[in-house]
C-alpha positions in Angstrom: -69.9 -18.9 6.6 -66.9 -20.4 8.3 -63.5 -18.7 7.9 -61.1 -20.5 5.6 -57.8 -21.5 7.1 -55.1 -20.7 4.4 -52.2 -23.1 4.4 -51.7 -23.7 0.7 -52.6 -22.3 -2.7 -55.9 -24.1 -3.0 -57.3 -22.8 0.3 -56.1 -19.3 -0.8 -58.0 -19.6 -4.0 -61.0 -20.9 -2.1 -61.0 -17.7 0.0 -60.7 -15.5 -3.1 -63.7 -17.3 -4.6 -65.8 -16.2 -1.6 -64.8 -12.5 -2.2 -66.4 -10.2 -4.7 -64.4 -9.6 -7.9 -61.1 -11.1 -6.6 -61.0 -14.3 -8.7 -62.3 -15.3 -12.1 -61.9 -18.6 -14.0 -62.0 -19.4 -17.7 -62.4 -22.6 -19.6 -61.4 -21.1 -23.0 -58.2 -22.7 -24.2 -55.2 -20.6 -23.7 -51.7 -21.1 -25.1 -49.0 -20.7 -22.4 -46.7 -19.4 -25.2 -47.1 -15.6 -24.7 -50.9 -15.7 -25.0 -51.7 -16.4 -21.3 -49.7 -13.5 -20.0 -51.0 -11.3 -22.9 -54.6 -12.0 -21.7 -53.8 -11.2 -18.1 -52.1 -7.9 -19.0 -55.6 -6.6 -19.7 -57.4 -8.3 -16.9 -55.4 -7.4 -13.8 -51.6 -7.2 -14.3 -51.1 -3.5 -13.3 -47.8 -2.4 -12.0 -45.2 -1.2 -14.5 -46.7 -3.3 -17.4 -47.2 -1.2 -20.6 -50.5 0.5 -20.8 -53.4 -0.4 -21.2 -53.3 -2.5 -18.1 -55.1 -2.4 -14.7 -55.3 -3.9 -11.3 -57.9 -6.6 -11.4 -58.8 -10.1 -10.2 -56.6 -13.2 -10.1 -57.4 -15.6 -12.9 -57.4 -19.4 -13.2 -57.0 -20.8 -16.7 -58.6 -24.2 -16.6 -57.8 -25.2 -20.3 -54.1 -24.8 -21.0 -52.9 -25.9 -24.4 -50.7 -29.0 -24.2 -51.4 -29.6 -20.5 -54.8 -31.3 -20.2 -54.5 -32.2 -16.5 -53.1 -28.9 -15.3 -54.4 -25.4 -14.6 -52.6 -22.1 -14.3 -53.3 -19.4 -11.7 -51.9 -15.9 -12.2 -52.3 -12.7 -10.2 -53.0 -14.2 -6.8 -51.0 -11.4 -5.1 -51.6 -8.7 -7.7 -53.3 -6.3 -5.4 -52.4 -5.0 -1.9 -56.0 -5.5 -0.8 -55.9 -9.1 -1.9 -52.6 -9.7 -0.1 -54.2 -8.2 3.1 -57.2 -10.5 2.8 -55.0 -13.6 2.4 -52.9 -12.6 5.4 -55.9 -11.6 7.6 -54.7 -8.0 7.8 -55.4 -4.5 6.5 -53.6 -3.1 3.4 -52.0 -0.3 5.5 -50.8 -2.7 8.2 -48.9 -5.1 6.0 -45.4 -3.6 6.5 -45.9 -3.6 10.3 -47.3 -7.2 10.2 -44.3 -8.5 8.3 -41.8 -6.6 10.5 -43.4 -8.2 13.6 -43.3 -11.7 12.0 -39.6 -11.3 11.1 -39.0 -10.4 14.7 -40.8 -13.5 16.0 -40.0 -16.3 13.6 -41.4 -19.9 13.8 -39.0 -22.4 12.3 -40.3 -24.9 9.6 -40.8 -28.5 10.6 -40.4 -31.9 8.8 -43.8 -33.6 8.5 -44.3 -37.3 9.0 -47.5 -37.3 7.0 -47.6 -38.3 3.3 -47.1 -35.0 1.5 -49.7 -33.8 -1.0 -46.9 -32.6 -3.3 -45.9 -36.3 -4.0 -49.3 -37.6 -5.0 -47.9 -38.1 -8.6 -44.2 -38.8 -9.2 -42.1 -38.5 -12.4 -38.5 -39.6 -12.3 -36.0 -38.1 -14.8 -34.7 -41.6 -15.5 -38.1 -42.4 -17.2 -38.0 -42.5 -21.0 -40.8 -40.0 -21.5 -39.7 -37.5 -18.8 -39.9 -34.0 -20.3 -40.1 -30.7 -18.3 -41.8 -29.0 -21.3 -44.7 -31.4 -21.0 -44.8 -31.7 -17.2 -44.6 -28.0 -16.3 -47.1 -25.6 -17.9 -44.7 -22.7 -17.5 -45.7 -19.7 -19.5 -43.6 -17.7 -21.9 -44.5 -14.2 -20.9 -43.7 -12.4 -24.3 -42.7 -13.5 -27.8 -39.2 -12.2 -26.9 -38.6 -14.5 -23.9 -35.7 -16.9 -23.8 -38.2 -19.8 -23.1 -40.8 -20.9 -20.7 -40.2 -19.4 -17.2 -41.0 -20.6 -13.7 -41.5 -17.2 -12.1 -42.9 -18.3 -8.7 -40.6 -21.2 -7.8 -39.6 -21.3 -4.1 -36.0 -22.4 -4.4 -34.8 -24.2 -1.2 -31.3 -25.2 -0.5 -28.8 -25.7 2.4 -25.4 -24.2 2.9 -22.7 -27.0 2.5 -20.7 -25.7 5.5 -23.3 -24.4 8.0 -26.2 -26.7 7.3 -28.5 -23.6 7.4 -31.3 -23.5 4.8 -32.9 -20.6 2.8 -35.8 -20.1 0.5 -35.6 -17.6 -2.4 -37.3 -16.9 -5.7 -35.1 -17.0 -8.8 -35.4 -16.7 -12.5 -35.8 -20.3 -13.8 -36.0 -21.1 -17.5 -36.6 -24.5 -19.0 -33.6 -25.4 -21.1 -34.2 -29.0 -21.9 -36.1 -32.2 -20.9 -34.3 -32.4 -17.6 -32.5 -29.0 -17.3 -33.4 -25.6 -15.9 -31.2 -22.5 -16.0 -31.1 -20.4 -12.8 -29.9 -16.8 -12.7 -28.2 -15.6 -9.5 -28.0 -11.8 -9.2 -24.3 -11.3 -8.1 -24.2 -10.8 -4.3 -27.9 -10.5 -3.9 -29.3 -13.9 -3.1 -28.3 -16.4 -0.5 -28.7 -19.6 -2.6 -26.2 -18.1 -5.0 -23.7 -17.9 -2.2 -24.5 -21.6 -1.4 -24.0 -22.6 -5.0 -20.6 -20.7 -5.1 -19.4 -22.5 -2.0 -20.5 -25.9 -3.2 -18.7 -25.2 -6.5 -15.5 -24.2 -4.6 -15.8 -27.6 -2.8 -16.3 -29.4 -6.2 -19.8 -30.4 -5.2 -23.3 -30.3 -6.6 -25.8 -28.3 -4.6 -29.1 -30.2 -3.9 -32.1 -27.9 -4.5 -35.9 -28.1 -4.5 -38.3 -25.8 -6.4 -41.8 -25.7 -4.9 -44.4 -24.1 -7.0 -48.0 -23.1 -5.9 -47.8 -22.6 -2.2 -49.4 -20.6 0.6 -49.1 -16.9 -0.3 -47.5 -16.2 3.1 -44.5 -18.2 1.9 -44.3 -16.2 -1.4 -44.3 -12.9 0.5 -41.8 -14.0 3.2 -39.4 -15.5 0.7 -38.8 -11.9 -0.7 -37.1 -10.6 2.4 -33.5 -9.6 2.0 -30.6 -8.5 4.2 -30.2 -6.9 6.6 -33.5 -8.2 7.9 -32.7 -11.7 6.9 -28.9 -12.3 6.7 -27.3 -15.4 5.3 -28.5 -18.4 7.4 -32.0 -16.9 8.1 -34.7 -19.2 6.8 -37.5 -17.0 5.5 -40.0 -19.9 5.9 -39.8 -19.0 9.6 -41.4 -15.6 8.8 -44.2 -17.4 6.9 -44.7 -19.6 10.0 -45.0 -16.5 12.1 -47.6 -15.0 9.7 -49.7 -18.1 10.1 -49.0 -18.8 13.7 -47.7 -22.3 13.0 -44.7 -23.9 11.3 -44.5 -24.4 7.6 -44.4 -28.2 6.9 -41.6 -29.6 4.8 -41.0 -33.0 3.4 -37.9 -34.9 2.3 -37.3 -35.0 -1.4 -37.2 -38.4 -3.1 -34.0 -38.1 -5.3 -31.8 -35.4 -3.6 -30.8 -34.6 -0.1 -33.0 -31.6 0.4 -36.5 -30.7 1.6 -39.5 -29.2 -0.1 -42.8 -27.5 0.9 -45.1 -30.4 1.7 -48.3 -29.1 0.3 -46.9 -27.4 -2.9 -48.7 -28.0 -6.2 -45.4 -29.0 -7.9 -41.9 -29.8 -6.7 -38.9 -30.0 -8.9 -36.0 -31.9 -7.4 -32.5 -31.4 -8.7 -28.9 -30.3 -8.3 -27.1 -27.1 -9.2 -24.1 -28.2 -11.3 -20.6 -26.7 -10.5 -18.4 -25.3 -13.2 -21.0 -24.9 -15.9 -22.5 -21.6 -17.2 -25.0 -21.4 -20.0 -26.5 -18.6 -22.2 -30.1 -18.1 -21.0 -31.5 -17.8 -24.6 -29.4 -20.6 -26.0 -32.6 -22.3 -27.5 -34.2 -19.2 -29.0 -31.4 -16.7 -29.5 -33.7 -13.7 -28.8 -31.1 -11.8 -26.8 -33.7 -11.4 -24.0 -34.6 -13.2 -20.8 -38.1 -12.2 -19.6 -40.0 -9.1 -18.5 -38.6 -7.7 -15.3 -40.1 -5.5 -12.6 -39.0 -2.1 -13.9 -41.2 -2.7 -17.0 -38.4 -3.7 -19.5 -37.5 -7.1 -20.8 -34.1 -8.0 -19.4 -31.2 -9.1 -21.4 -30.4 -12.8 -21.5 -27.5 -13.7 -19.2 -24.6 -15.8 -20.4 -23.7 -16.7 -16.8 -26.7 -18.8 -15.8 -26.1 -21.9 -13.7 -27.7 -25.2 -14.6 -30.0 -27.3 -12.4 -30.0 -31.0 -13.5 -33.5 -32.2 -12.7 -33.9 -35.6 -11.0 -37.6 -35.7 -10.5 -40.9 -33.7 -10.7 -43.7 -34.5 -8.2 -47.1 -32.9 -8.0 -50.6 -33.0 -6.6 -53.4 -34.6 -8.7 -54.7 -32.0 -11.2 -52.0 -29.5 -10.2 -52.2 -25.8 -10.4 -49.2 -24.0 -11.8 -48.8 -20.6 -10.3 -47.1 -17.8 -12.2 -46.8 -14.1 -12.3 -45.8 -11.4 -14.8 -42.5 -9.7 -13.8 -43.6 -6.1 -14.1 -47.0 -6.6 -12.6 -48.6 -5.4 -9.4 -47.9 -8.9 -8.1 -44.2 -8.1 -8.0 -44.9 -4.9 -6.1 -46.7 -6.9 -3.4 -43.9 -9.5 -3.1 -40.9 -7.2 -3.2 -42.4 -4.1 -1.8 -44.1 -5.2 1.4 -41.0 -7.0 2.8 -39.1 -3.9 1.9 -41.5 -1.8 3.8 -41.1 -4.1 6.8 -37.3 -3.8 6.6 -37.5 0.0 6.5 -39.9 0.1 9.4 -37.7 -2.2 11.5 -34.6 -0.2 10.8 -36.0 3.3 11.5 -38.1 2.2 14.6 -34.9 1.1 16.2 -33.1 4.4 15.5 -36.0 6.8 16.2 -39.0 5.1 17.8 -42.4 6.6 17.1 -41.3 9.0 14.3 -42.1 6.8 11.3 -45.9 6.2 10.9 -45.8 4.1 7.7 -44.0 3.2 4.5 -45.2 2.5 1.0 -43.0 1.0 -1.7 -45.1 2.3 -4.6 -46.1 0.5 -7.8 -44.3 2.9 -10.0 -41.0 1.7 -8.5 -41.9 -2.0 -8.9 -41.8 -2.4 -5.1 -38.0 -1.8 -5.1 -37.0 1.6 -6.6 -39.2 4.0 -4.7 -40.5 4.4 -1.2 -42.8 7.0 0.5 -42.1 7.5 4.2 -44.8 9.0 6.4 -43.1 11.0 9.2 -44.5 12.5 12.4 -42.8 15.6 13.7 -43.9 16.4 17.3 -41.1 18.7 18.6 -38.8 21.3 17.1 -35.8 18.9 17.4 -37.6 16.5 15.0 -36.8 18.8 12.1 -34.1 17.0 10.1 -34.9 13.6 11.4 -37.1 13.0 8.4 -34.0 13.1 6.2 -32.1 10.9 8.6 -34.9 8.4 8.3 -34.5 8.4 4.5 -30.7 7.7 4.9 -31.6 4.8 7.2 -34.1 3.5 4.6 -31.4 3.6 1.9 -29.0 1.6 4.1 -31.8 -0.9 4.9 -32.5 -1.6 1.3 -29.8 -0.8 -1.2 -31.9 -1.1 -4.3 -34.0 1.9 -3.3 -33.4 4.9 -5.7 -35.9 7.5 -4.7 -37.5 8.4 -1.4 -40.4 10.8 -0.8 -40.9 12.1 2.7 -44.4 13.3 3.7 -46.2 14.4 6.8 -48.7 12.3 8.8 -51.6 14.1 7.2 -50.6 12.8 3.8 -51.8 9.3 2.7 -48.6 7.6 1.8 -50.5 4.9 -0.1 -52.1 7.5 -2.4 -49.6 8.8 -4.9 -51.9 11.6 -5.9 -51.8 12.8 -2.3 -48.0 12.4 -2.3 -47.7 14.5 -5.4 -50.1 17.0 -3.9 -47.6 17.3 -1.0 -44.8 17.7 -3.5 -46.7 20.5 -5.3 -47.6 22.4 -2.2 -44.8 21.7 0.4 -41.7 21.2 -1.7 -39.1 23.5 -3.3 -36.6 21.9 -5.7 -33.7 24.1 -4.8 -33.7 23.2 -1.0 -35.7 20.0 -0.7 -33.9 17.7 -3.1 -31.0 15.8 -1.6 -28.9 13.8 -4.0 -26.4 11.1 -3.3 -24.5 10.3 -6.5 -22.4 7.2 -7.3 -24.1 4.7 -5.1 -24.8 1.0 -5.9 -28.4 0.5 -6.8 -30.0 -2.0 -9.2 -28.6 -3.2 -12.6 -32.1 -3.6 -14.2 -32.7 0.1 -14.3 -31.4 1.1 -17.8 -30.8 4.7 -16.6 -28.3 3.4 -14.0 -25.6 3.4 -16.7 -22.5 5.4 -17.7 -24.3 5.9 -21.0 -26.7 8.3 -19.1 -24.3 10.2 -16.8 -20.5 10.0 -15.9 -21.5 9.7 -12.2 -22.6 6.2 -12.9 -19.2 4.5 -13.1 -20.7 1.1 -13.8 -24.1 -0.4 -14.7 -26.2 -0.5 -11.6 -24.7 2.6 -10.0 -27.2 5.5 -9.5 -27.8 8.8 -8.0 -30.1 8.2 -5.0 -32.5 11.1 -4.3 -34.5 12.3 -1.3 -37.6 14.4 -2.1 -38.4 16.1 1.2 -42.1 17.0 0.9 -42.6 17.6 4.7 -43.6 20.9 6.2 -40.8 22.6 8.3 -41.8 22.2 11.9 -41.8 25.9 12.6 -44.3 26.5 9.8 -46.9 23.8 10.5 -49.7 26.3 11.2 -49.4 27.6 7.6 -50.0 24.2 6.1 -53.2 22.9 7.8 -55.4 21.1 5.3 -59.1 22.1 5.0 -61.0 20.7 8.0 -64.1 18.9 6.9 -66.8 17.7 9.3 -66.2 14.2 10.6 -69.3 12.0 10.2 -70.6 8.7 8.9 -71.9 9.2 5.3 -73.9 5.9 5.5 -76.9 7.7 7.0 -77.2 9.6 3.7 -75.6 7.3 1.2 -75.7 3.6 2.2 -72.9 1.4 0.9 
């Protein structure tokens, strides 16, 4: 069987079809209004979704109510093992793979071929143009502000520098030709572009590409300092694939889009206008976010005035559930890469691996696997944790473990905590530090040390063995052999 070359969503799904228990399809009609996500919660969402849930296969819904010509795929990246298969890697090597790709970027190119994303074209000037009918965007819960595009690759260009960037943002359909877009203050580059365009009294052209190569979705989640303003994360996706991502010119705005996307929304971010995210439903909520809570609706969302929607024939809408294992993959693996890059530069060879665990949604918690080889390494493990905090400000808790502990197995991490950790000496607290506003405990309502929403006490849990006591903490030594001779796989 020939190996599938993944360059778009369809080839990624084809690869998953050839793998056991990684993709399932259903022809039973599903309502995108809360029902679709409700089904996937039980099948494979995982992450911080309320129990019962589990890690499981991706799902394609082939019969979506109100959208006879479209399908919806969910959970494509909702397992670390699946991400590794789609990136031709091993689960434990993903952080190192992304770090290396960020260090050796391949810039995207403009294709001269007719792009697949423009096989079908709908202009906003047409009388029957309606985003609600064109885009099968799910409403994740009955509390949501509306239908959300959760995996839209937003692409825009800075009005001063001409440098472009790709980022995933919260996009809610607000009308027949309008989307709201939420910019986390100071956290996303396209937000800075929109603010500069507004200062100049200009609209910001933008494209939203939906249903793309998973390498693009993973790469788009890198953040500073690894990818500063002006760094196009599509170049990391190019490095992951060994060839440039192909872009195409939009038809109605001066911007580019991903040429083989399933859908492309073309539009402009309007200056001087802010809207309430739940203006149509008045629920008070936005959508489920990665910590496992449904976020409050913002009253400071910007508006994208849509000019056109283009798509492939029989398009596949790709979506995800905010608190699911899919978010852990997209946010956590680039975070691991950033931490590896930062610590390797400061203390080469001491950091073996990093895991941004599911319980932290890929953002709040990291496990650092440290190797101590000489007496002077004692204390460096805590320095590594401080470097990780500086590399990724949204981290709240860091667990430090020795190289004999599997950092990807939280039971093993907690074993290290229970047998190598003393709370009175191995907890290091750093109060009053900016963290993440979506954690409801990062609030003055919980402790006076949080002077503002989003300020937290960062904590290091040092579960490593002191170097001078390593002989006291040797794990039971079992015989190394191949069990296949006795118990075939």
